[in-house]
C-alpha positions in Angstrom: -7.0 -12.0 24.5 -7.3 -8.9 22.1 -5.6 -8.9 18.8 -4.5 -5.3 18.1 -2.6 -3.5 15.3 1.0 -2.7 16.4 1.5 0.6 18.2 1.9 3.4 15.7 0.0 1.6 13.0 -3.7 1.9 12.1 -6.6 0.2 10.3 -8.6 2.4 7.9 -12.3 1.8 7.6 -14.1 3.2 4.5 -14.7 6.7 6.0 -11.0 7.3 6.5 -9.9 5.3 3.4 -12.1 7.4 1.1 -10.6 10.6 2.6 -7.1 9.2 2.1 -7.9 8.2 -1.5 -9.1 11.8 -2.1 -5.9 13.2 -0.8 -3.8 10.8 -2.9 -5.9 11.6 -6.0 -5.4 15.4 -5.4 -1.6 14.9 -5.0 -1.4 12.8 -8.2 -3.4 15.3 -10.2 -1.2 18.2 -9.2 2.1 16.2 -9.6 1.1 15.1 -13.1 -0.1 18.6 -13.9 3.5 19.8 -13.2 5.0 17.1 -15.5 6.1 14.6 -12.8 6.2 10.9 -13.7 5.4 8.0 -11.3 7.9 5.5 -10.0 7.8 2.7 -7.4 10.5 1.2 -5.1 10.5 -1.7 -2.7 9.5 -1.3 1.0 12.6 -3.3 1.9 16.1 -2.0 1.3 19.5 -3.5 2.1 20.8 -2.4 5.5 23.9 -0.8 4.0 21.7 1.3 1.7 19.5 2.5 4.6 22.5 3.4 6.7 24.8 5.0 4.1 26.4 8.0 5.8 25.7 10.1 2.7 22.0 9.4 2.8 20.3 9.7 6.2 23.7 10.6 7.8 25.5 9.4 10.8 24.2 10.6 14.2 20.6 11.4 13.1 17.6 10.1 14.9 16.4 8.4 11.8 18.9 5.6 12.1 17.9 5.0 15.7 14.3 4.5 14.4 15.1 2.1 11.6 13.1 -1.2 11.6 15.5 -4.0 10.7 15.0 -7.7 9.8 16.9 -10.6 8.3 16.1 -12.8 5.3 16.7 -16.6 5.2 20.3 -16.1 4.0 20.9 -14.0 7.2 21.2 -10.7 5.2 20.2 -7.7 7.2 17.6 -5.4 5.7 15.6 -2.4 6.8 12.1 -1.0 6.1 12.5 2.2 4.2 12.1 5.3 6.5 11.6 7.7 3.6 11.5 7.7 -0.2 14.5 9.9 -1.0 17.4 7.5 -0.6 15.7 4.6 -2.4 15.1 7.0 -5.3 18.8 8.0 -5.2 19.7 4.3 -5.4 17.4 3.9 -8.5 19.0 6.8 -10.4 22.5 5.6 -9.5 21.6 2.2 -11.0 20.0 3.7 -14.1 22.3 6.5 -15.4 20.7 6.3 -18.9 17.6 8.1 -17.7 17.3 11.5 -19.5 17.9 14.5 -17.3 16.4 16.6 -16.0 14.1 13.8 -14.7 10.9 14.7 -12.8 9.4 11.9 -10.7 6.8 11.3 -8.0 6.3 8.4 -5.7 3.6 7.7 -3.1 4.0 4.9 -0.6 4.4 3.6 3.0 7.4 4.3 5.1 8.3 3.2 8.6 10.1 4.7 11.6 10.3 3.2 15.1 9.9 6.6 16.8 7.6 8.2 19.4 3.8 8.3 18.5 1.6 11.4 18.7 -1.1 13.2 16.7 0.2 13.4 13.1 3.2 11.1 13.8 3.0 7.3 13.4 5.4 4.4 13.0 3.8 3.3 9.7 2.8 6.2 7.5 2.4 7.4 3.9 4.6 9.9 2.1 4.3 11.4 -1.3 7.5 12.7 -2.8 8.3 14.8 -5.9 11.9 15.3 -7.0 13.8 16.8 -10.0 17.3 15.6 -10.8 19.9 16.9 -13.2 19.9 20.6 -12.7 21.0 23.2 -10.1 18.7 25.9 -11.5 17.0 27.7 -8.6 13.8 27.9 -10.7 13.3 24.2 -10.0 13.4 24.9 -6.2 10.7 27.5 -6.8 8.6 25.3 -9.0 8.5 22.6 -6.2 7.2 25.2 -3.8 4.6 26.4 -6.3 3.5 22.8 -6.6 3.2 22.5 -2.8 1.2 25.7 -2.6 -1.3 24.4 -5.1 -1.6 21.0 -3.3 -2.6 22.7 -0.1 -4.9 25.2 -1.8 -6.8 22.3 -3.4 -7.1 20.6 0.0 -8.3 23.8 1.7 -5.5 23.7 4.2 -4.0 27.1 5.2 -0.2 26.7 5.4 3.0 28.7 5.8 6.3 27.7 4.1 9.5 28.2 6.2 12.6 28.5 4.1 16.4 28.5 4.8 19.6 27.4 3.2 22.2 24.9 4.4 25.0 27.0 2.9 23.9 29.9 5.1 23.9 27.8 8.2 27.4 26.6 7.3 28.6 30.2 6.7 27.2 31.2 10.2 29.1 28.3 11.8 32.2 29.3 9.8 31.8 32.9 11.0 31.9 31.6 14.6 34.9 29.4 13.8 33.2 26.1 14.5 35.5 23.2 13.6 34.5 21.3 10.4 34.1 18.0 12.3 31.5 19.7 14.6 29.4 21.4 12.0 27.2 18.5 11.1 26.4 17.8 14.8 25.6 21.4 15.5 23.2 21.5 12.6 21.5 18.4 13.8 21.1 20.1 17.2 19.8 23.3 15.7 17.1 21.3 14.0 15.6 20.5 17.4 15.5 24.1 18.6 11.8 24.6 18.1 11.0 21.4 19.9 13.5 21.5 22.8 14.1 25.2 23.4 17.2 27.4 23.5 18.6 26.3 26.9 18.4 22.5 26.2 20.1 23.0 22.8 22.9 25.0 24.5 23.4 22.1 26.9 23.3 19.6 24.1 25.9 21.6 22.1 28.3 21.9 25.1 28.1 18.1 25.5 29.2 17.9 21.9 32.3 19.9 22.9 31.2 23.3 21.6 32.1 26.3 23.8 29.0 27.6 25.7 29.6 31.3 24.6 29.8 30.3 21.0 26.6 28.2 21.3 24.8 31.2 22.8 26.0 33.5 20.1 25.0 31.2 17.3 21.5 30.7 18.7 21.2 34.4 19.3 21.9 35.1 15.7 19.4 32.4 14.6 16.7 34.3 16.4 16.9 36.9 13.6 14.6 36.1 10.7 15.7 39.1 8.6 18.2 38.2 5.8 19.5 41.8 5.5 20.4 42.0 9.2 22.1 38.6 9.1 24.0 39.7 6.0 25.1 42.9 7.8 26.5 40.8 10.7 28.3 38.0 8.8 28.7 39.4 5.3 27.6 38.3 1.9 27.9 34.6 1.1 26.6 31.8 -1.1 23.7 30.9 1.1 22.4 34.5 1.2 22.8 34.8 -2.6 20.8 31.6 -3.2 18.0 32.7 -0.8 17.7 36.0 -2.6 17.6 34.2 -6.0 14.9 31.8 -4.6 12.7 34.6 -3.2 12.9 36.4 -6.6 11.9 33.1 -8.4 9.0 32.5 -6.0 7.5 35.8 -7.1 7.6 34.6 -10.7 5.7 31.4 -9.7 3.2 33.5 -7.6 4.2 31.7 -4.4 3.0 33.9 -1.5 2.7 32.5 1.9 6.4 31.9 2.8 8.9 33.3 5.2 12.7 33.1 5.8 13.5 31.1 9.0 17.1 31.3 10.0 17.0 28.4 12.5 15.4 25.9 10.1 18.0 23.2 9.8 16.3 19.8 8.8 17.6 16.7 10.7 18.7 14.8 7.6 22.2 16.0 6.7 22.1 15.2 3.0 20.7 18.7 2.1 23.1 20.9 0.2 21.3 24.2 -0.4 17.6 25.3 -0.2 15.7 23.7 2.7 12.0 24.2 3.6 9.2 23.0 5.8 5.5 23.6 5.5 3.3 24.1 8.6 -0.4 24.4 9.2 -1.6 27.8 10.4 -3.8 27.9 13.5 -3.8 24.2 14.0 -3.2 21.9 17.0 -0.9 19.9 14.7 2.5 21.5 15.3 4.7 19.2 13.2 5.5 20.0 9.6 3.0 18.8 7.0 5.6 18.7 4.1 9.3 19.3 3.9 12.3 19.0 1.6 15.1 20.9 -0.1 18.1 20.5 -2.4 20.2 17.3 -2.1 22.9 17.5 -4.8 25.5 14.9 -3.6 23.6 11.7 -2.6 23.1 10.2 -6.1 26.7 10.5 -7.2 27.9 8.9 -3.9 25.5 6.0 -4.4 26.8 5.7 -8.0 30.4 5.9 -6.8 31.2 8.7 -9.3 32.7 12.2 -9.1 30.1 13.5 -11.5 27.7 15.8 -9.7 24.0 14.8 -10.1 22.0 17.6 -8.5 18.5 17.1 -7.1 15.7 19.0 -5.3 12.4 17.7 -3.9 9.7 17.8 -1.3 7.9 15.1 0.8 4.3 15.4 1.8 3.1 13.6 5.0 -0.2 12.1 3.9 -1.1 11.0 7.4 -0.6 14.4 9.0 -2.5 16.0 6.1 -5.4 13.5 6.8 -5.4 14.4 10.5 -5.5 18.1 9.6 -8.5 17.7 7.3 -10.3 15.5 10.0 -9.8 18.3 12.6 -11.4 20.9 10.3 -14.2 18.8 8.7 -17.3 17.6 10.6 -18.7 15.0 8.2 -17.0 12.5 5.8 -18.3 10.2 3.1 -18.8 6.6 4.4 -19.4 5.2 1.0 -18.2 5.9 -2.5 -21.7 5.1 -3.9 -23.4 8.2 -5.4 -26.8 6.4 -5.8 -28.5 3.6 -3.9 -31.2 1.6 -5.8 -34.1 0.3 -3.6 -36.4 -2.4 -5.2 -40.0 -2.8 -4.0 -40.8 -6.3 -5.3 -39.1 -5.3 -8.6 -35.6 -6.9 -8.3 -35.2 -7.7 -12.0 -36.0 -4.2 -13.2 -33.8 -2.7 -10.4 -30.8 -4.8 -11.5 -31.3 -3.5 -15.1 -31.3 0.1 -13.8 -28.2 -0.3 -11.6 -26.4 -2.0 -14.6 -27.2 1.0 -16.8 -26.0 3.4 -14.0 -22.7 1.6 -13.6 -22.1 1.4 -17.4 -22.5 5.2 -17.5 -19.9 5.7 -14.8 -22.2 6.5 -11.9 -21.0 4.8 -8.7 -24.1 2.8 -7.6 -25.2 0.3 -5.0 -28.4 -1.8 -4.8 -30.3 -3.6 -2.1 -30.4 -7.3 -3.1 -31.7 -8.6 0.3 -35.3 -7.4 0.0 -35.1 -5.2 3.1 -37.9 -2.8 3.8 -37.9 0.7 2.2 -37.7 2.4 5.6 -34.6 0.4 6.6 -33.0 1.0 3.2 -33.5 4.7 3.5 -32.0 4.6 6.9 -29.1 2.6 5.6 -28.4 5.0 2.7 -28.6 8.0 5.0 -26.2 6.4 7.5 -23.6 6.0 4.7 -24.1 9.6 3.4 -25.3 8.4 0.0 -26.9 11.5 -1.5 -29.4 10.0 -3.9 -31.8 7.0 -3.8 -33.8 5.5 -6.6 -37.0 3.7 -5.5 -38.2 1.1 -8.0 -41.8 0.1 -7.4 -44.6 -1.6 -9.4 -46.9 1.4 -9.5 -44.2 3.7 -10.9 -43.0 1.1 -13.4 -46.5 0.8 -14.8 -46.0 4.5 -15.9 -42.4 3.7 -17.0 -41.0 5.8 -14.1 -39.1 5.5 -10.9 -38.8 7.8 -7.8 -35.6 9.8 -7.3 -35.1 11.0 -3.7 -32.5 13.5 -2.6 -31.4 12.4 0.8 -29.9 15.8 1.7 -33.1 17.8 1.0 -35.7 15.1 1.4 -37.3 16.1 -2.0 -38.7 13.4 -4.3 -39.6 13.4 -8.0 -40.8 11.0 -10.6 -38.4 10.3 -13.5 -38.9 8.4 -16.7 -36.7 5.4 -17.1 -34.9 6.7 -20.2 -34.1 10.0 -18.4 -32.5 8.6 -15.2 -28.9 8.9 -16.2 -29.3 12.4 -17.7 -31.2 13.6 -14.6 -28.5 12.2 -12.2 -25.6 13.8 -14.3 -27.5 17.1 -14.4 -27.7 17.2 -10.6 
């Protein structure tokens, strides 16, 4: 009998965990550079919080993918499927927090959905959000932050941008009943994945007239804001998009485009929406996404006071898959230096202690393995430098430093080891 990890979950050995840690470190550094503060929320949420119609929304695929369980008191709970609605609950319960409030959170989320490259049932997200202001510059700053994250990770991306108010204005223009609008937007969100004909069929099943469905999808093939404005007239969504594009120039955000059929499956969005895609990659799903969600917090709080918010969520697993596709070799050890004793274990321990106290990540052979096997071991882990500590060198108060990448060796005085390593 084989004992396996559940489908859609994964074990991470050092090679992958080191890469993941580097991604998380990059995210944290950029988030904090932009003034975002860390928070943390539980993996478990009460079922009524997970399923609140003003969070994920009724009729979305997310609720079908919710993992549920019961505690000993028979209370139903769910594993969080994203980080936005738990954050909204936190703010609703802590109204004293000064606003605007900028936060980031990094953690696991779970969805019981289909599994493919870049999509798993247990995965990591990193979210940044700003609450307390409707200013469009905050939307632009979020996208500037996203651009910097992907630049630092050497991932070429394109940001697709739309506005929920524009989509609603388009549906209004074609006289779509209010009760159908949400369901139409949920269907539009699947357009890229399912294709035009399947979406028309889905919309007709939702009681939308076929000719109207065809006209809506025909308009959504136009990715020129001026042409759309000429067809349906000026409206709030178009004005907000124009403001956003102007603000993006001020933040020096460049690689973006207007995408009229971008809808986002979660219905809590109220204005700007965006998705980030990799360019020229076999990964076709979005690598980050988000938008403006101005109503959820006040509904969790049960107040009429509007508490606006805007944010983005980064998919750490899909980012990791993207980097693995484009990179041939990964670190298998965090050690920068490996110390090899040749019958000089006491002096070798002294040396490795000094390295560690100086902040150099170091490992040492404590098993008296042969030098050839130690070199082979260090090479297999990708450790770039080796210090060989032998009796003949020690008589001269020296050790041998070997660069495992170039194969070059040199003798170094004991009191110059740290300065030599830091210099290289």
